[in-house]
mmCIF file of the N, C-alpha and C atoms, coordinates in Angstrom:
data_MODEL
# 
_entry.id   MODEL 
# 
loop_
_atom_site.group_PDB 
_atom_site.id 
_atom_site.type_symbol 
_atom_site.label_atom_id 
_atom_site.label_alt_id 
_atom_site.label_comp_id 
_atom_site.label_asym_id 
_atom_site.label_entity_id 
_atom_site.label_seq_id 
_atom_site.pdbx_PDB_ins_code 
_atom_site.Cartn_x 
_atom_site.Cartn_y 
_atom_site.Cartn_z 
_atom_site.occupancy 
_atom_site.B_iso_or_equiv 
_atom_site.pdbx_formal_charge 
_atom_site.auth_seq_id 
_atom_site.auth_comp_id 
_atom_site.auth_asym_id 
_atom_site.auth_atom_id 
_atom_site.pdbx_PDB_model_num 
ATOM 1   N N  . MET A 1 1  ? 11.018  -22.361 -21.061 1.00 0.00 ? 1  MET A N  1 
ATOM 2   C CA . MET A 1 1  ? 10.127  -21.436 -21.312 1.00 0.00 ? 1  MET A CA 1 
ATOM 3   C C  . MET A 1 1  ? 10.485  -20.072 -21.271 1.00 0.00 ? 1  MET A C  1 
ATOM 4   N N  . ASN A 1 2  ? 10.392  -19.359 -22.223 1.00 0.00 ? 2  ASN A N  1 
ATOM 5   C CA . ASN A 1 2  ? 10.557  -18.069 -22.417 1.00 0.00 ? 2  ASN A CA 1 
ATOM 6   C C  . ASN A 1 2  ? 9.632   -17.083 -22.136 1.00 0.00 ? 2  ASN A C  1 
ATOM 7   N N  . ILE A 1 3  ? 9.980   -16.255 -21.139 1.00 0.00 ? 3  ILE A N  1 
ATOM 8   C CA . ILE A 1 3  ? 8.939   -15.134 -20.668 1.00 0.00 ? 3  ILE A CA 1 
ATOM 9   C C  . ILE A 1 3  ? 9.400   -13.863 -21.075 1.00 0.00 ? 3  ILE A C  1 
ATOM 10  N N  . ALA A 1 4  ? 8.641   -13.175 -21.846 1.00 0.00 ? 4  ALA A N  1 
ATOM 11  C CA . ALA A 1 4  ? 9.047   -11.803 -22.355 1.00 0.00 ? 4  ALA A CA 1 
ATOM 12  C C  . ALA A 1 4  ? 8.946   -10.760 -21.293 1.00 0.00 ? 4  ALA A C  1 
ATOM 13  N N  . PRO A 1 5  ? 9.922   -10.091 -21.020 1.00 0.00 ? 5  PRO A N  1 
ATOM 14  C CA . PRO A 1 5  ? 10.028  -9.111  -19.927 1.00 0.00 ? 5  PRO A CA 1 
ATOM 15  C C  . PRO A 1 5  ? 8.824   -7.959  -20.337 1.00 0.00 ? 5  PRO A C  1 
ATOM 16  N N  . ILE A 1 6  ? 8.299   -7.481  -19.173 1.00 0.00 ? 6  ILE A N  1 
ATOM 17  C CA . ILE A 1 6  ? 7.314   -6.265  -19.322 1.00 0.00 ? 6  ILE A CA 1 
ATOM 18  C C  . ILE A 1 6  ? 8.011   -5.033  -19.755 1.00 0.00 ? 6  ILE A C  1 
ATOM 19  N N  . ALA A 1 7  ? 7.344   -4.472  -20.950 1.00 0.00 ? 7  ALA A N  1 
ATOM 20  C CA . ALA A 1 7  ? 8.106   -3.312  -21.423 1.00 0.00 ? 7  ALA A CA 1 
ATOM 21  C C  . ALA A 1 7  ? 7.803   -2.107  -20.436 1.00 0.00 ? 7  ALA A C  1 
ATOM 22  N N  . SER A 1 8  ? 8.937   -1.437  -20.132 1.00 0.00 ? 8  SER A N  1 
ATOM 23  C CA . SER A 1 8  ? 8.817   -0.336  -19.364 1.00 0.00 ? 8  SER A CA 1 
ATOM 24  C C  . SER A 1 8  ? 8.487   0.868   -20.033 1.00 0.00 ? 8  SER A C  1 
ATOM 25  N N  . THR A 1 9  ? 7.813   1.857   -19.636 1.00 0.00 ? 9  THR A N  1 
ATOM 26  C CA . THR A 1 9  ? 7.614   3.231   -20.300 1.00 0.00 ? 9  THR A CA 1 
ATOM 27  C C  . THR A 1 9  ? 8.745   4.111   -19.834 1.00 0.00 ? 9  THR A C  1 
ATOM 28  N N  . THR A 1 10 ? 8.894   5.139   -20.548 1.00 0.00 ? 10 THR A N  1 
ATOM 29  C CA . THR A 1 10 ? 9.717   6.251   -20.410 1.00 0.00 ? 10 THR A CA 1 
ATOM 30  C C  . THR A 1 10 ? 9.108   7.210   -19.421 1.00 0.00 ? 10 THR A C  1 
ATOM 31  N N  . GLN A 1 11 ? 7.869   7.292   -19.300 1.00 0.00 ? 11 GLN A N  1 
ATOM 32  C CA . GLN A 1 11 ? 7.124   8.245   -18.388 1.00 0.00 ? 11 GLN A CA 1 
ATOM 33  C C  . GLN A 1 11 ? 6.489   7.324   -17.209 1.00 0.00 ? 11 GLN A C  1 
ATOM 34  N N  . GLN A 1 12 ? 6.651   7.910   -16.110 1.00 0.00 ? 12 GLN A N  1 
ATOM 35  C CA . GLN A 1 12 ? 6.236   7.426   -14.858 1.00 0.00 ? 12 GLN A CA 1 
ATOM 36  C C  . GLN A 1 12 ? 4.706   7.705   -14.949 1.00 0.00 ? 12 GLN A C  1 
ATOM 37  N N  . PRO A 1 13 ? 3.824   6.490   -14.812 1.00 0.00 ? 13 PRO A N  1 
ATOM 38  C CA . PRO A 1 13 ? 2.468   6.605   -14.815 1.00 0.00 ? 13 PRO A CA 1 
ATOM 39  C C  . PRO A 1 13 ? 1.860   7.216   -13.563 1.00 0.00 ? 13 PRO A C  1 
ATOM 40  N N  . GLY A 1 14 ? 2.504   7.326   -12.537 1.00 0.00 ? 14 GLY A N  1 
ATOM 41  C CA . GLY A 1 14 ? 2.142   7.890   -11.139 1.00 0.00 ? 14 GLY A CA 1 
ATOM 42  C C  . GLY A 1 14 ? 1.553   6.662   -10.381 1.00 0.00 ? 14 GLY A C  1 
ATOM 43  N N  . PRO A 1 15 ? 1.338   6.831   -9.181  1.00 0.00 ? 15 PRO A N  1 
ATOM 44  C CA . PRO A 1 15 ? 0.784   5.843   -8.473  1.00 0.00 ? 15 PRO A CA 1 
ATOM 45  C C  . PRO A 1 15 ? -0.642  5.355   -8.845  1.00 0.00 ? 15 PRO A C  1 
ATOM 46  N N  . LEU A 1 16 ? -0.974  4.155   -8.389  1.00 0.00 ? 16 LEU A N  1 
ATOM 47  C CA . LEU A 1 16 ? -2.256  3.642   -8.675  1.00 0.00 ? 16 LEU A CA 1 
ATOM 48  C C  . LEU A 1 16 ? -3.203  3.930   -7.500  1.00 0.00 ? 16 LEU A C  1 
ATOM 49  N N  . LEU A 1 17 ? -4.440  4.159   -7.860  1.00 0.00 ? 17 LEU A N  1 
ATOM 50  C CA . LEU A 1 17 ? -5.446  4.400   -6.812  1.00 0.00 ? 17 LEU A CA 1 
ATOM 51  C C  . LEU A 1 17 ? -6.232  3.268   -6.397  1.00 0.00 ? 17 LEU A C  1 
ATOM 52  N N  . SER A 1 18 ? -6.538  3.017   -5.201  1.00 0.00 ? 18 SER A N  1 
ATOM 53  C CA . SER A 1 18 ? -7.493  2.073   -5.029  1.00 0.00 ? 18 SER A CA 1 
ATOM 54  C C  . SER A 1 18 ? -8.749  2.093   -5.512  1.00 0.00 ? 18 SER A C  1 
ATOM 55  N N  . ARG A 1 19 ? -9.739  1.138   -5.456  1.00 0.00 ? 19 ARG A N  1 
ATOM 56  C CA . ARG A 1 19 ? -11.069 1.451   -5.908  1.00 0.00 ? 19 ARG A CA 1 
ATOM 57  C C  . ARG A 1 19 ? -11.832 2.473   -5.160  1.00 0.00 ? 19 ARG A C  1 
ATOM 58  N N  . LYS A 1 20 ? -11.595 2.442   -3.778  1.00 0.00 ? 20 LYS A N  1 
ATOM 59  C CA . LYS A 1 20 ? -12.177 3.309   -2.837  1.00 0.00 ? 20 LYS A CA 1 
ATOM 60  C C  . LYS A 1 20 ? -11.770 4.821   -3.179  1.00 0.00 ? 20 LYS A C  1 
ATOM 61  N N  . ASP A 1 21 ? -10.397 4.976   -3.296  1.00 0.00 ? 21 ASP A N  1 
ATOM 62  C CA . ASP A 1 21 ? -9.792  6.169   -3.558  1.00 0.00 ? 21 ASP A CA 1 
ATOM 63  C C  . ASP A 1 21 ? -10.199 6.887   -4.940  1.00 0.00 ? 21 ASP A C  1 
ATOM 64  N N  . ALA A 1 22 ? -10.324 5.865   -6.086  1.00 0.00 ? 22 ALA A N  1 
ATOM 65  C CA . ALA A 1 22 ? -10.889 6.190   -7.352  1.00 0.00 ? 22 ALA A CA 1 
ATOM 66  C C  . ALA A 1 22 ? -12.225 6.707   -7.314  1.00 0.00 ? 22 ALA A C  1 
ATOM 67  N N  . ALA A 1 23 ? -13.181 6.042   -6.608  1.00 0.00 ? 23 ALA A N  1 
ATOM 68  C CA . ALA A 1 23 ? -14.557 6.292   -6.298  1.00 0.00 ? 23 ALA A CA 1 
ATOM 69  C C  . ALA A 1 23 ? -14.699 7.621   -5.798  1.00 0.00 ? 23 ALA A C  1 
ATOM 70  N N  . HIS A 1 24 ? -13.845 7.887   -4.621  1.00 0.00 ? 24 HIS A N  1 
ATOM 71  C CA . HIS A 1 24 ? -13.967 9.024   -4.092  1.00 0.00 ? 24 HIS A CA 1 
ATOM 72  C C  . HIS A 1 24 ? -13.657 10.210  -4.866  1.00 0.00 ? 24 HIS A C  1 
ATOM 73  N N  . TYR A 1 25 ? -12.683 10.047  -5.591  1.00 0.00 ? 25 TYR A N  1 
ATOM 74  C CA . TYR A 1 25 ? -12.206 11.048  -6.612  1.00 0.00 ? 25 TYR A CA 1 
ATOM 75  C C  . TYR A 1 25 ? -13.404 11.494  -7.622  1.00 0.00 ? 25 TYR A C  1 
ATOM 76  N N  . LEU A 1 26 ? -14.109 10.405  -7.929  1.00 0.00 ? 26 LEU A N  1 
ATOM 77  C CA . LEU A 1 26 ? -15.116 10.566  -9.115  1.00 0.00 ? 26 LEU A CA 1 
ATOM 78  C C  . LEU A 1 26 ? -16.569 10.907  -8.348  1.00 0.00 ? 26 LEU A C  1 
ATOM 79  N N  . GLY A 1 27 ? -16.587 10.993  -7.196  1.00 0.00 ? 27 GLY A N  1 
ATOM 80  C CA . GLY A 1 27 ? -17.742 11.077  -6.432  1.00 0.00 ? 27 GLY A CA 1 
ATOM 81  C C  . GLY A 1 27 ? -18.819 9.977   -6.449  1.00 0.00 ? 27 GLY A C  1 
ATOM 82  N N  . LEU A 1 28 ? -18.324 8.847   -6.571  1.00 0.00 ? 28 LEU A N  1 
ATOM 83  C CA . LEU A 1 28 ? -19.180 7.568   -6.667  1.00 0.00 ? 28 LEU A CA 1 
ATOM 84  C C  . LEU A 1 28 ? -18.761 6.715   -5.507  1.00 0.00 ? 28 LEU A C  1 
ATOM 85  N N  . ALA A 1 29 ? -19.740 5.751   -5.131  1.00 0.00 ? 29 ALA A N  1 
ATOM 86  C CA . ALA A 1 29 ? -19.400 4.682   -4.237  1.00 0.00 ? 29 ALA A CA 1 
ATOM 87  C C  . ALA A 1 29 ? -18.542 3.677   -4.955  1.00 0.00 ? 29 ALA A C  1 
ATOM 88  N N  . PRO A 1 30 ? -17.677 3.037   -4.132  1.00 0.00 ? 30 PRO A N  1 
ATOM 89  C CA . PRO A 1 30 ? -16.797 2.097   -4.609  1.00 0.00 ? 30 PRO A CA 1 
ATOM 90  C C  . PRO A 1 30 ? -17.577 0.919   -5.421  1.00 0.00 ? 30 PRO A C  1 
ATOM 91  N N  . GLN A 1 31 ? -18.785 0.573   -4.842  1.00 0.00 ? 31 GLN A N  1 
ATOM 92  C CA . GLN A 1 31 ? -19.476 -0.523  -5.393  1.00 0.00 ? 31 GLN A CA 1 
ATOM 93  C C  . GLN A 1 31 ? -19.947 -0.218  -7.023  1.00 0.00 ? 31 GLN A C  1 
ATOM 94  N N  . THR A 1 32 ? -19.973 1.070   -7.129  1.00 0.00 ? 32 THR A N  1 
ATOM 95  C CA . THR A 1 32 ? -20.340 1.593   -8.504  1.00 0.00 ? 32 THR A CA 1 
ATOM 96  C C  . THR A 1 32 ? -19.165 1.087   -9.622  1.00 0.00 ? 32 THR A C  1 
ATOM 97  N N  . LEU A 1 33 ? -17.956 1.600   -9.127  1.00 0.00 ? 33 LEU A N  1 
ATOM 98  C CA . LEU A 1 33 ? -16.821 1.209   -9.860  1.00 0.00 ? 33 LEU A CA 1 
ATOM 99  C C  . LEU A 1 33 ? -16.688 -0.335  -10.005 1.00 0.00 ? 33 LEU A C  1 
ATOM 100 N N  . ALA A 1 34 ? -17.038 -1.154  -8.965  1.00 0.00 ? 34 ALA A N  1 
ATOM 101 C CA . ALA A 1 34 ? -17.097 -2.609  -9.066  1.00 0.00 ? 34 ALA A CA 1 
ATOM 102 C C  . ALA A 1 34 ? -18.138 -3.109  -10.035 1.00 0.00 ? 34 ALA A C  1 
ATOM 103 N N  . GLN A 1 35 ? -19.071 -2.365  -9.968  1.00 0.00 ? 35 GLN A N  1 
ATOM 104 C CA . GLN A 1 35 ? -20.219 -3.034  -10.948 1.00 0.00 ? 35 GLN A CA 1 
ATOM 105 C C  . GLN A 1 35 ? -19.941 -2.439  -12.409 1.00 0.00 ? 35 GLN A C  1 
ATOM 106 N N  . TRP A 1 36 ? -19.241 -1.451  -12.695 1.00 0.00 ? 36 TRP A N  1 
ATOM 107 C CA . TRP A 1 36 ? -18.772 -0.987  -13.942 1.00 0.00 ? 36 TRP A CA 1 
ATOM 108 C C  . TRP A 1 36 ? -17.835 -2.072  -14.460 1.00 0.00 ? 36 TRP A C  1 
ATOM 109 N N  . VAL A 1 37 ? -16.904 -2.627  -13.723 1.00 0.00 ? 37 VAL A N  1 
ATOM 110 C CA . VAL A 1 37 ? -15.730 -3.456  -14.218 1.00 0.00 ? 37 VAL A CA 1 
ATOM 111 C C  . VAL A 1 37 ? -16.486 -4.674  -14.582 1.00 0.00 ? 37 VAL A C  1 
ATOM 112 N N  . VAL A 1 38 ? -17.532 -5.222  -13.951 1.00 0.00 ? 38 VAL A N  1 
ATOM 113 C CA . VAL A 1 38 ? -18.236 -6.561  -14.087 1.00 0.00 ? 38 VAL A CA 1 
ATOM 114 C C  . VAL A 1 38 ? -19.060 -6.288  -15.390 1.00 0.00 ? 38 VAL A C  1 
ATOM 115 N N  . SER A 1 39 ? -19.798 -5.164  -15.343 1.00 0.00 ? 39 SER A N  1 
ATOM 116 C CA . SER A 1 39 ? -20.803 -5.074  -16.490 1.00 0.00 ? 39 SER A CA 1 
ATOM 117 C C  . SER A 1 39 ? -20.174 -4.473  -17.814 1.00 0.00 ? 39 SER A C  1 
ATOM 118 N N  . ARG A 1 40 ? -18.880 -3.769  -17.704 1.00 0.00 ? 40 ARG A N  1 
ATOM 119 C CA . ARG A 1 40 ? -18.227 -3.103  -18.656 1.00 0.00 ? 40 ARG A CA 1 
ATOM 120 C C  . ARG A 1 40 ? -19.123 -2.053  -19.289 1.00 0.00 ? 40 ARG A C  1 
ATOM 121 N N  . ARG A 1 41 ? -19.829 -1.346  -18.231 1.00 0.00 ? 41 ARG A N  1 
ATOM 122 C CA . ARG A 1 41 ? -20.690 -0.288  -18.740 1.00 0.00 ? 41 ARG A CA 1 
ATOM 123 C C  . ARG A 1 41 ? -20.130 1.032   -19.283 1.00 0.00 ? 41 ARG A C  1 
ATOM 124 N N  . HIS A 1 42 ? -18.895 1.293   -18.712 1.00 0.00 ? 42 HIS A N  1 
ATOM 125 C CA . HIS A 1 42 ? -18.159 2.277   -19.064 1.00 0.00 ? 42 HIS A CA 1 
ATOM 126 C C  . HIS A 1 42 ? -16.735 1.873   -19.392 1.00 0.00 ? 42 HIS A C  1 
ATOM 127 N N  . GLN A 1 43 ? -16.221 2.637   -20.387 1.00 0.00 ? 43 GLN A N  1 
ATOM 128 C CA . GLN A 1 43 ? -14.766 2.517   -20.805 1.00 0.00 ? 43 GLN A CA 1 
ATOM 129 C C  . GLN A 1 43 ? -13.735 2.935   -19.976 1.00 0.00 ? 43 GLN A C  1 
ATOM 130 N N  . LEU A 1 44 ? -13.847 2.852   -18.545 1.00 0.00 ? 44 LEU A N  1 
ATOM 131 C CA . LEU A 1 44 ? -12.802 3.309   -17.754 1.00 0.00 ? 44 LEU A CA 1 
ATOM 132 C C  . LEU A 1 44 ? -11.769 2.402   -17.416 1.00 0.00 ? 44 LEU A C  1 
ATOM 133 N N  . PRO A 1 45 ? -10.390 2.684   -18.042 1.00 0.00 ? 45 PRO A N  1 
ATOM 134 C CA . PRO A 1 45 ? -9.453  1.799   -17.805 1.00 0.00 ? 45 PRO A CA 1 
ATOM 135 C C  . PRO A 1 45 ? -9.165  1.543   -16.383 1.00 0.00 ? 45 PRO A C  1 
ATOM 136 N N  . TYR A 1 46 ? -8.680  0.227   -15.951 1.00 0.00 ? 46 TYR A N  1 
ATOM 137 C CA . TYR A 1 46 ? -8.355  -0.058  -14.679 1.00 0.00 ? 46 TYR A CA 1 
ATOM 138 C C  . TYR A 1 46 ? -7.084  -1.001  -15.002 1.00 0.00 ? 46 TYR A C  1 
ATOM 139 N N  . VAL A 1 47 ? -6.245  -1.400  -13.698 1.00 0.00 ? 47 VAL A N  1 
ATOM 140 C CA . VAL A 1 47 ? -5.306  -2.202  -13.877 1.00 0.00 ? 47 VAL A CA 1 
ATOM 141 C C  . VAL A 1 47 ? -5.603  -3.295  -12.809 1.00 0.00 ? 47 VAL A C  1 
ATOM 142 N N  . SER A 1 48 ? -5.551  -4.543  -13.276 1.00 0.00 ? 48 SER A N  1 
ATOM 143 C CA . SER A 1 48 ? -5.926  -5.528  -12.296 1.00 0.00 ? 48 SER A CA 1 
ATOM 144 C C  . SER A 1 48 ? -4.499  -6.273  -11.747 1.00 0.00 ? 48 SER A C  1 
ATOM 145 N N  . ILE A 1 49 ? -4.602  -6.299  -10.312 1.00 0.00 ? 49 ILE A N  1 
ATOM 146 C CA . ILE A 1 49 ? -3.457  -6.560  -9.739  1.00 0.00 ? 49 ILE A CA 1 
ATOM 147 C C  . ILE A 1 49 ? -4.010  -7.807  -8.750  1.00 0.00 ? 49 ILE A C  1 
ATOM 148 N N  . GLY A 1 50 ? -3.995  -8.933  -8.942  1.00 0.00 ? 50 GLY A N  1 
ATOM 149 C CA . GLY A 1 50 ? -4.497  -10.117 -8.245  1.00 0.00 ? 50 GLY A CA 1 
ATOM 150 C C  . GLY A 1 50 ? -6.132  -9.866  -8.425  1.00 0.00 ? 50 GLY A C  1 
ATOM 151 N N  . ARG A 1 51 ? -6.839  -9.596  -7.450  1.00 0.00 ? 51 ARG A N  1 
ATOM 152 C CA . ARG A 1 51 ? -8.157  -9.552  -7.550  1.00 0.00 ? 51 ARG A CA 1 
ATOM 153 C C  . ARG A 1 51 ? -8.590  -8.047  -7.519  1.00 0.00 ? 51 ARG A C  1 
ATOM 154 N N  . LYS A 1 52 ? -7.650  -7.285  -7.263  1.00 0.00 ? 52 LYS A N  1 
ATOM 155 C CA . LYS A 1 52 ? -8.028  -5.747  -7.183  1.00 0.00 ? 52 LYS A CA 1 
ATOM 156 C C  . LYS A 1 52 ? -7.996  -5.003  -8.525  1.00 0.00 ? 52 LYS A C  1 
ATOM 157 N N  . ALA A 1 53 ? -8.818  -4.050  -8.614  1.00 0.00 ? 53 ALA A N  1 
ATOM 158 C CA . ALA A 1 53 ? -8.843  -3.194  -9.790  1.00 0.00 ? 53 ALA A CA 1 
ATOM 159 C C  . ALA A 1 53 ? -8.154  -1.857  -9.214  1.00 0.00 ? 53 ALA A C  1 
ATOM 160 N N  . MET A 1 54 ? -7.297  -1.335  -9.821  1.00 0.00 ? 54 MET A N  1 
ATOM 161 C CA . MET A 1 54 ? -6.612  -0.242  -9.481  1.00 0.00 ? 54 MET A CA 1 
ATOM 162 C C  . MET A 1 54 ? -6.572  0.817   -10.518 1.00 0.00 ? 54 MET A C  1 
ATOM 163 N N  . TYR A 1 55 ? -6.788  2.270   -10.253 1.00 0.00 ? 55 TYR A N  1 
ATOM 164 C CA . TYR A 1 55 ? -6.899  3.163   -11.355 1.00 0.00 ? 55 TYR A CA 1 
ATOM 165 C C  . TYR A 1 55 ? -5.871  4.232   -11.306 1.00 0.00 ? 55 TYR A C  1 
ATOM 166 N N  . ARG A 1 56 ? -5.507  4.592   -12.616 1.00 0.00 ? 56 ARG A N  1 
ATOM 167 C CA . ARG A 1 56 ? -4.587  5.781   -12.674 1.00 0.00 ? 56 ARG A CA 1 
ATOM 168 C C  . ARG A 1 56 ? -5.290  7.221   -12.710 1.00 0.00 ? 56 ARG A C  1 
ATOM 169 N N  . LYS A 1 57 ? -4.800  8.147   -12.038 1.00 0.00 ? 57 LYS A N  1 
ATOM 170 C CA . LYS A 1 57 ? -5.386  9.439   -11.932 1.00 0.00 ? 57 LYS A CA 1 
ATOM 171 C C  . LYS A 1 57 ? -5.726  9.895   -13.401 1.00 0.00 ? 57 LYS A C  1 
ATOM 172 N N  . ALA A 1 58 ? -4.789  9.856   -14.202 1.00 0.00 ? 58 ALA A N  1 
ATOM 173 C CA . ALA A 1 58 ? -4.886  10.327  -15.645 1.00 0.00 ? 58 ALA A CA 1 
ATOM 174 C C  . ALA A 1 58 ? -5.976  9.651   -16.409 1.00 0.00 ? 58 ALA A C  1 
ATOM 175 N N  . ASP A 1 59 ? -6.181  8.407   -15.886 1.00 0.00 ? 59 ASP A N  1 
ATOM 176 C CA . ASP A 1 59 ? -7.401  7.814   -16.654 1.00 0.00 ? 59 ASP A CA 1 
ATOM 177 C C  . ASP A 1 59 ? -8.860  8.269   -16.117 1.00 0.00 ? 59 ASP A C  1 
ATOM 178 N N  . LEU A 1 60 ? -8.787  8.453   -14.993 1.00 0.00 ? 60 LEU A N  1 
ATOM 179 C CA . LEU A 1 60 ? -9.895  9.129   -14.200 1.00 0.00 ? 60 LEU A CA 1 
ATOM 180 C C  . LEU A 1 60 ? -10.203 10.632  -14.757 1.00 0.00 ? 60 LEU A C  1 
ATOM 181 N N  . ASP A 1 61 ? -9.048  11.386  -15.050 1.00 0.00 ? 61 ASP A N  1 
ATOM 182 C CA . ASP A 1 61 ? -9.287  12.639  -15.553 1.00 0.00 ? 61 ASP A CA 1 
ATOM 183 C C  . ASP A 1 61 ? -9.798  12.583  -16.829 1.00 0.00 ? 61 ASP A C  1 
ATOM 184 N N  . ALA A 1 62 ? -9.222  11.589  -17.834 1.00 0.00 ? 62 ALA A N  1 
ATOM 185 C CA . ALA A 1 62 ? -9.855  11.436  -19.079 1.00 0.00 ? 62 ALA A CA 1 
ATOM 186 C C  . ALA A 1 62 ? -11.128 11.037  -19.191 1.00 0.00 ? 62 ALA A C  1 
ATOM 187 N N  . PHE A 1 63 ? -11.611 10.204  -18.238 1.00 0.00 ? 63 PHE A N  1 
ATOM 188 C CA . PHE A 1 63 ? -12.922 9.652   -18.305 1.00 0.00 ? 63 PHE A CA 1 
ATOM 189 C C  . PHE A 1 63 ? -13.825 10.964  -17.760 1.00 0.00 ? 63 PHE A C  1 
ATOM 190 N N  . ILE A 1 64 ? -13.448 11.849  -16.885 1.00 0.00 ? 64 ILE A N  1 
ATOM 191 C CA . ILE A 1 64 ? -14.249 13.040  -16.553 1.00 0.00 ? 64 ILE A CA 1 
ATOM 192 C C  . ILE A 1 64 ? -14.383 13.942  -17.997 1.00 0.00 ? 64 ILE A C  1 
ATOM 193 N N  . THR A 1 65 ? -13.240 14.199  -18.590 1.00 0.00 ? 65 THR A N  1 
ATOM 194 C CA . THR A 1 65 ? -13.266 14.934  -19.693 1.00 0.00 ? 65 THR A CA 1 
ATOM 195 C C  . THR A 1 65 ? -14.156 14.582  -20.899 1.00 0.00 ? 65 THR A C  1 
ATOM 196 N N  . ALA A 1 66 ? -14.034 13.032  -21.176 1.00 0.00 ? 66 ALA A N  1 
ATOM 197 C CA . ALA A 1 66 ? -14.858 12.472  -22.097 1.00 0.00 ? 66 ALA A CA 1 
ATOM 198 C C  . ALA A 1 66 ? -16.517 12.457  -21.797 1.00 0.00 ? 66 ALA A C  1 
ATOM 199 N N  . ASN A 1 67 ? -16.738 12.602  -20.539 1.00 0.00 ? 67 ASN A N  1 
ATOM 200 C CA . ASN A 1 67 ? -18.079 12.454  -20.114 1.00 0.00 ? 67 ASN A CA 1 
ATOM 201 C C  . ASN A 1 67 ? -18.580 13.951  -19.634 1.00 0.00 ? 67 ASN A C  1 
ATOM 202 N N  . THR A 1 68 ? -17.888 14.984  -20.214 1.00 0.00 ? 68 THR A N  1 
ATOM 203 C CA . THR A 1 68 ? -18.389 16.346  -19.692 1.00 0.00 ? 68 THR A CA 1 
ATOM 204 C C  . THR A 1 68 ? -19.299 16.871  -20.826 1.00 0.00 ? 68 THR A C  1 
ATOM 205 N N  . HIS A 1 69 ? -20.425 17.285  -20.452 1.00 0.00 ? 69 HIS A N  1 
ATOM 206 C CA . HIS A 1 69 ? -21.465 17.786  -21.527 1.00 0.00 ? 69 HIS A CA 1 
ATOM 207 C C  . HIS A 1 69 ? -21.849 19.136  -21.188 1.00 0.00 ? 69 HIS A C  1 
ATOM 208 N N  . GLY A 1 70 ? -22.399 19.791  -22.003 1.00 0.00 ? 70 GLY A N  1 
ATOM 209 C CA . GLY A 1 70 ? -22.856 21.257  -21.856 1.00 0.00 ? 70 GLY A CA 1 
ATOM 210 C C  . GLY A 1 70 ? -21.975 22.288  -22.494 1.00 0.00 ? 70 GLY A C  1 
ATOM 211 N N  . ALA A 1 71 ? -22.299 23.534  -22.129 1.00 0.00 ? 71 ALA A N  1 
ATOM 212 C CA . ALA A 1 71 ? -21.782 24.649  -22.463 1.00 0.00 ? 71 ALA A CA 1 
ATOM 213 C C  . ALA A 1 71 ? -20.291 24.647  -22.268 1.00 0.00 ? 71 ALA A C  1 
ATOM 214 N N  . ASN A 1 72 ? -19.871 24.165  -20.970 1.00 0.00 ? 72 ASN A N  1 
ATOM 215 C CA . ASN A 1 72 ? -18.460 24.158  -20.670 1.00 0.00 ? 72 ASN A CA 1 
ATOM 216 C C  . ASN A 1 72 ? -17.699 22.992  -21.189 1.00 0.00 ? 72 ASN A C  1 
ATOM 217 N N  . ALA A 1 73 ? -18.270 22.153  -21.894 1.00 0.00 ? 73 ALA A N  1 
ATOM 218 C CA . ALA A 1 73 ? -17.555 20.770  -22.309 1.00 0.00 ? 73 ALA A CA 1 
ATOM 219 C C  . ALA A 1 73 ? -16.475 21.133  -23.203 1.00 0.00 ? 73 ALA A C  1 
ATOM 220 N N  . ILE A 1 74 ? -16.720 22.097  -24.264 1.00 0.00 ? 74 ILE A N  1 
ATOM 221 C CA . ILE A 1 74 ? -15.418 22.237  -25.074 1.00 0.00 ? 74 ILE A CA 1 
ATOM 222 C C  . ILE A 1 74 ? -14.333 22.928  -24.370 1.00 0.00 ? 74 ILE A C  1 
ATOM 223 N N  . ALA A 1 75 ? -14.769 23.901  -23.483 1.00 0.00 ? 75 ALA A N  1 
ATOM 224 C CA . ALA A 1 75 ? -13.542 24.595  -22.736 1.00 0.00 ? 75 ALA A CA 1 
ATOM 225 C C  . ALA A 1 75 ? -12.972 23.654  -21.770 1.00 0.00 ? 75 ALA A C  1 
ATOM 226 N N  . VAL A 1 76 ? -13.652 22.803  -21.157 1.00 0.00 ? 76 VAL A N  1 
ATOM 227 C CA . VAL A 1 76 ? -12.898 21.932  -20.413 1.00 0.00 ? 76 VAL A CA 1 
ATOM 228 C C  . VAL A 1 76 ? -12.005 20.955  -21.144 1.00 0.00 ? 76 VAL A C  1 
ATOM 229 N N  . LYS A 1 77 ? -12.756 20.370  -22.263 1.00 0.00 ? 77 LYS A N  1 
ATOM 230 C CA . LYS A 1 77 ? -11.766 19.296  -22.952 1.00 0.00 ? 77 LYS A CA 1 
ATOM 231 C C  . LYS A 1 77 ? -10.509 20.112  -23.534 1.00 0.00 ? 77 LYS A C  1 
ATOM 232 N N  . GLY A 1 78 ? -10.638 21.362  -24.073 1.00 0.00 ? 78 GLY A N  1 
ATOM 233 C CA . GLY A 1 78 ? -9.651  22.094  -24.652 1.00 0.00 ? 78 GLY A CA 1 
ATOM 234 C C  . GLY A 1 78 ? -8.505  22.425  -23.604 1.00 0.00 ? 78 GLY A C  1 
ATOM 235 N N  . SER A 1 79 ? -9.014  22.864  -22.479 1.00 0.00 ? 79 SER A N  1 
ATOM 236 C CA . SER A 1 79 ? -8.055  23.090  -21.375 1.00 0.00 ? 79 SER A CA 1 
ATOM 237 C C  . SER A 1 79 ? -7.031  22.121  -20.914 1.00 0.00 ? 79 SER A C  1 
ATOM 238 N N  . LEU A 1 80 ? -7.453  20.762  -20.967 1.00 0.00 ? 80 LEU A N  1 
ATOM 239 C CA . LEU A 1 80 ? -6.974  19.586  -20.663 1.00 0.00 ? 80 LEU A CA 1 
ATOM 240 C C  . LEU A 1 80 ? -5.979  18.974  -21.596 1.00 0.00 ? 80 LEU A C  1 
ATOM 241 N N  . GLN A 1 81 ? -5.900  19.644  -22.774 1.00 0.00 ? 81 GLN A N  1 
ATOM 242 C CA . GLN A 1 81 ? -4.996  19.018  -23.876 1.00 0.00 ? 81 GLN A CA 1 
ATOM 243 C C  . GLN A 1 81 ? -3.827  19.684  -23.765 1.00 0.00 ? 81 GLN A C  1 
# 
């Protein structure tokens, strides 16, 4: 049985955050993120490791940017690019 190696990236993605830490970063309850995973309510990427959902800070920042509305939305989205 041939198993393909996992492709490594040239960039280090940074450490993964636990659901609790990611929820704290977003100002949410960890249960909210758990519910989003099950319901697929938001397109917030996560990494499955066993039964755990882990999050990259860059994905959390992109989620914040994509969900920024109002007068500052263009300024915030432009400054993060």
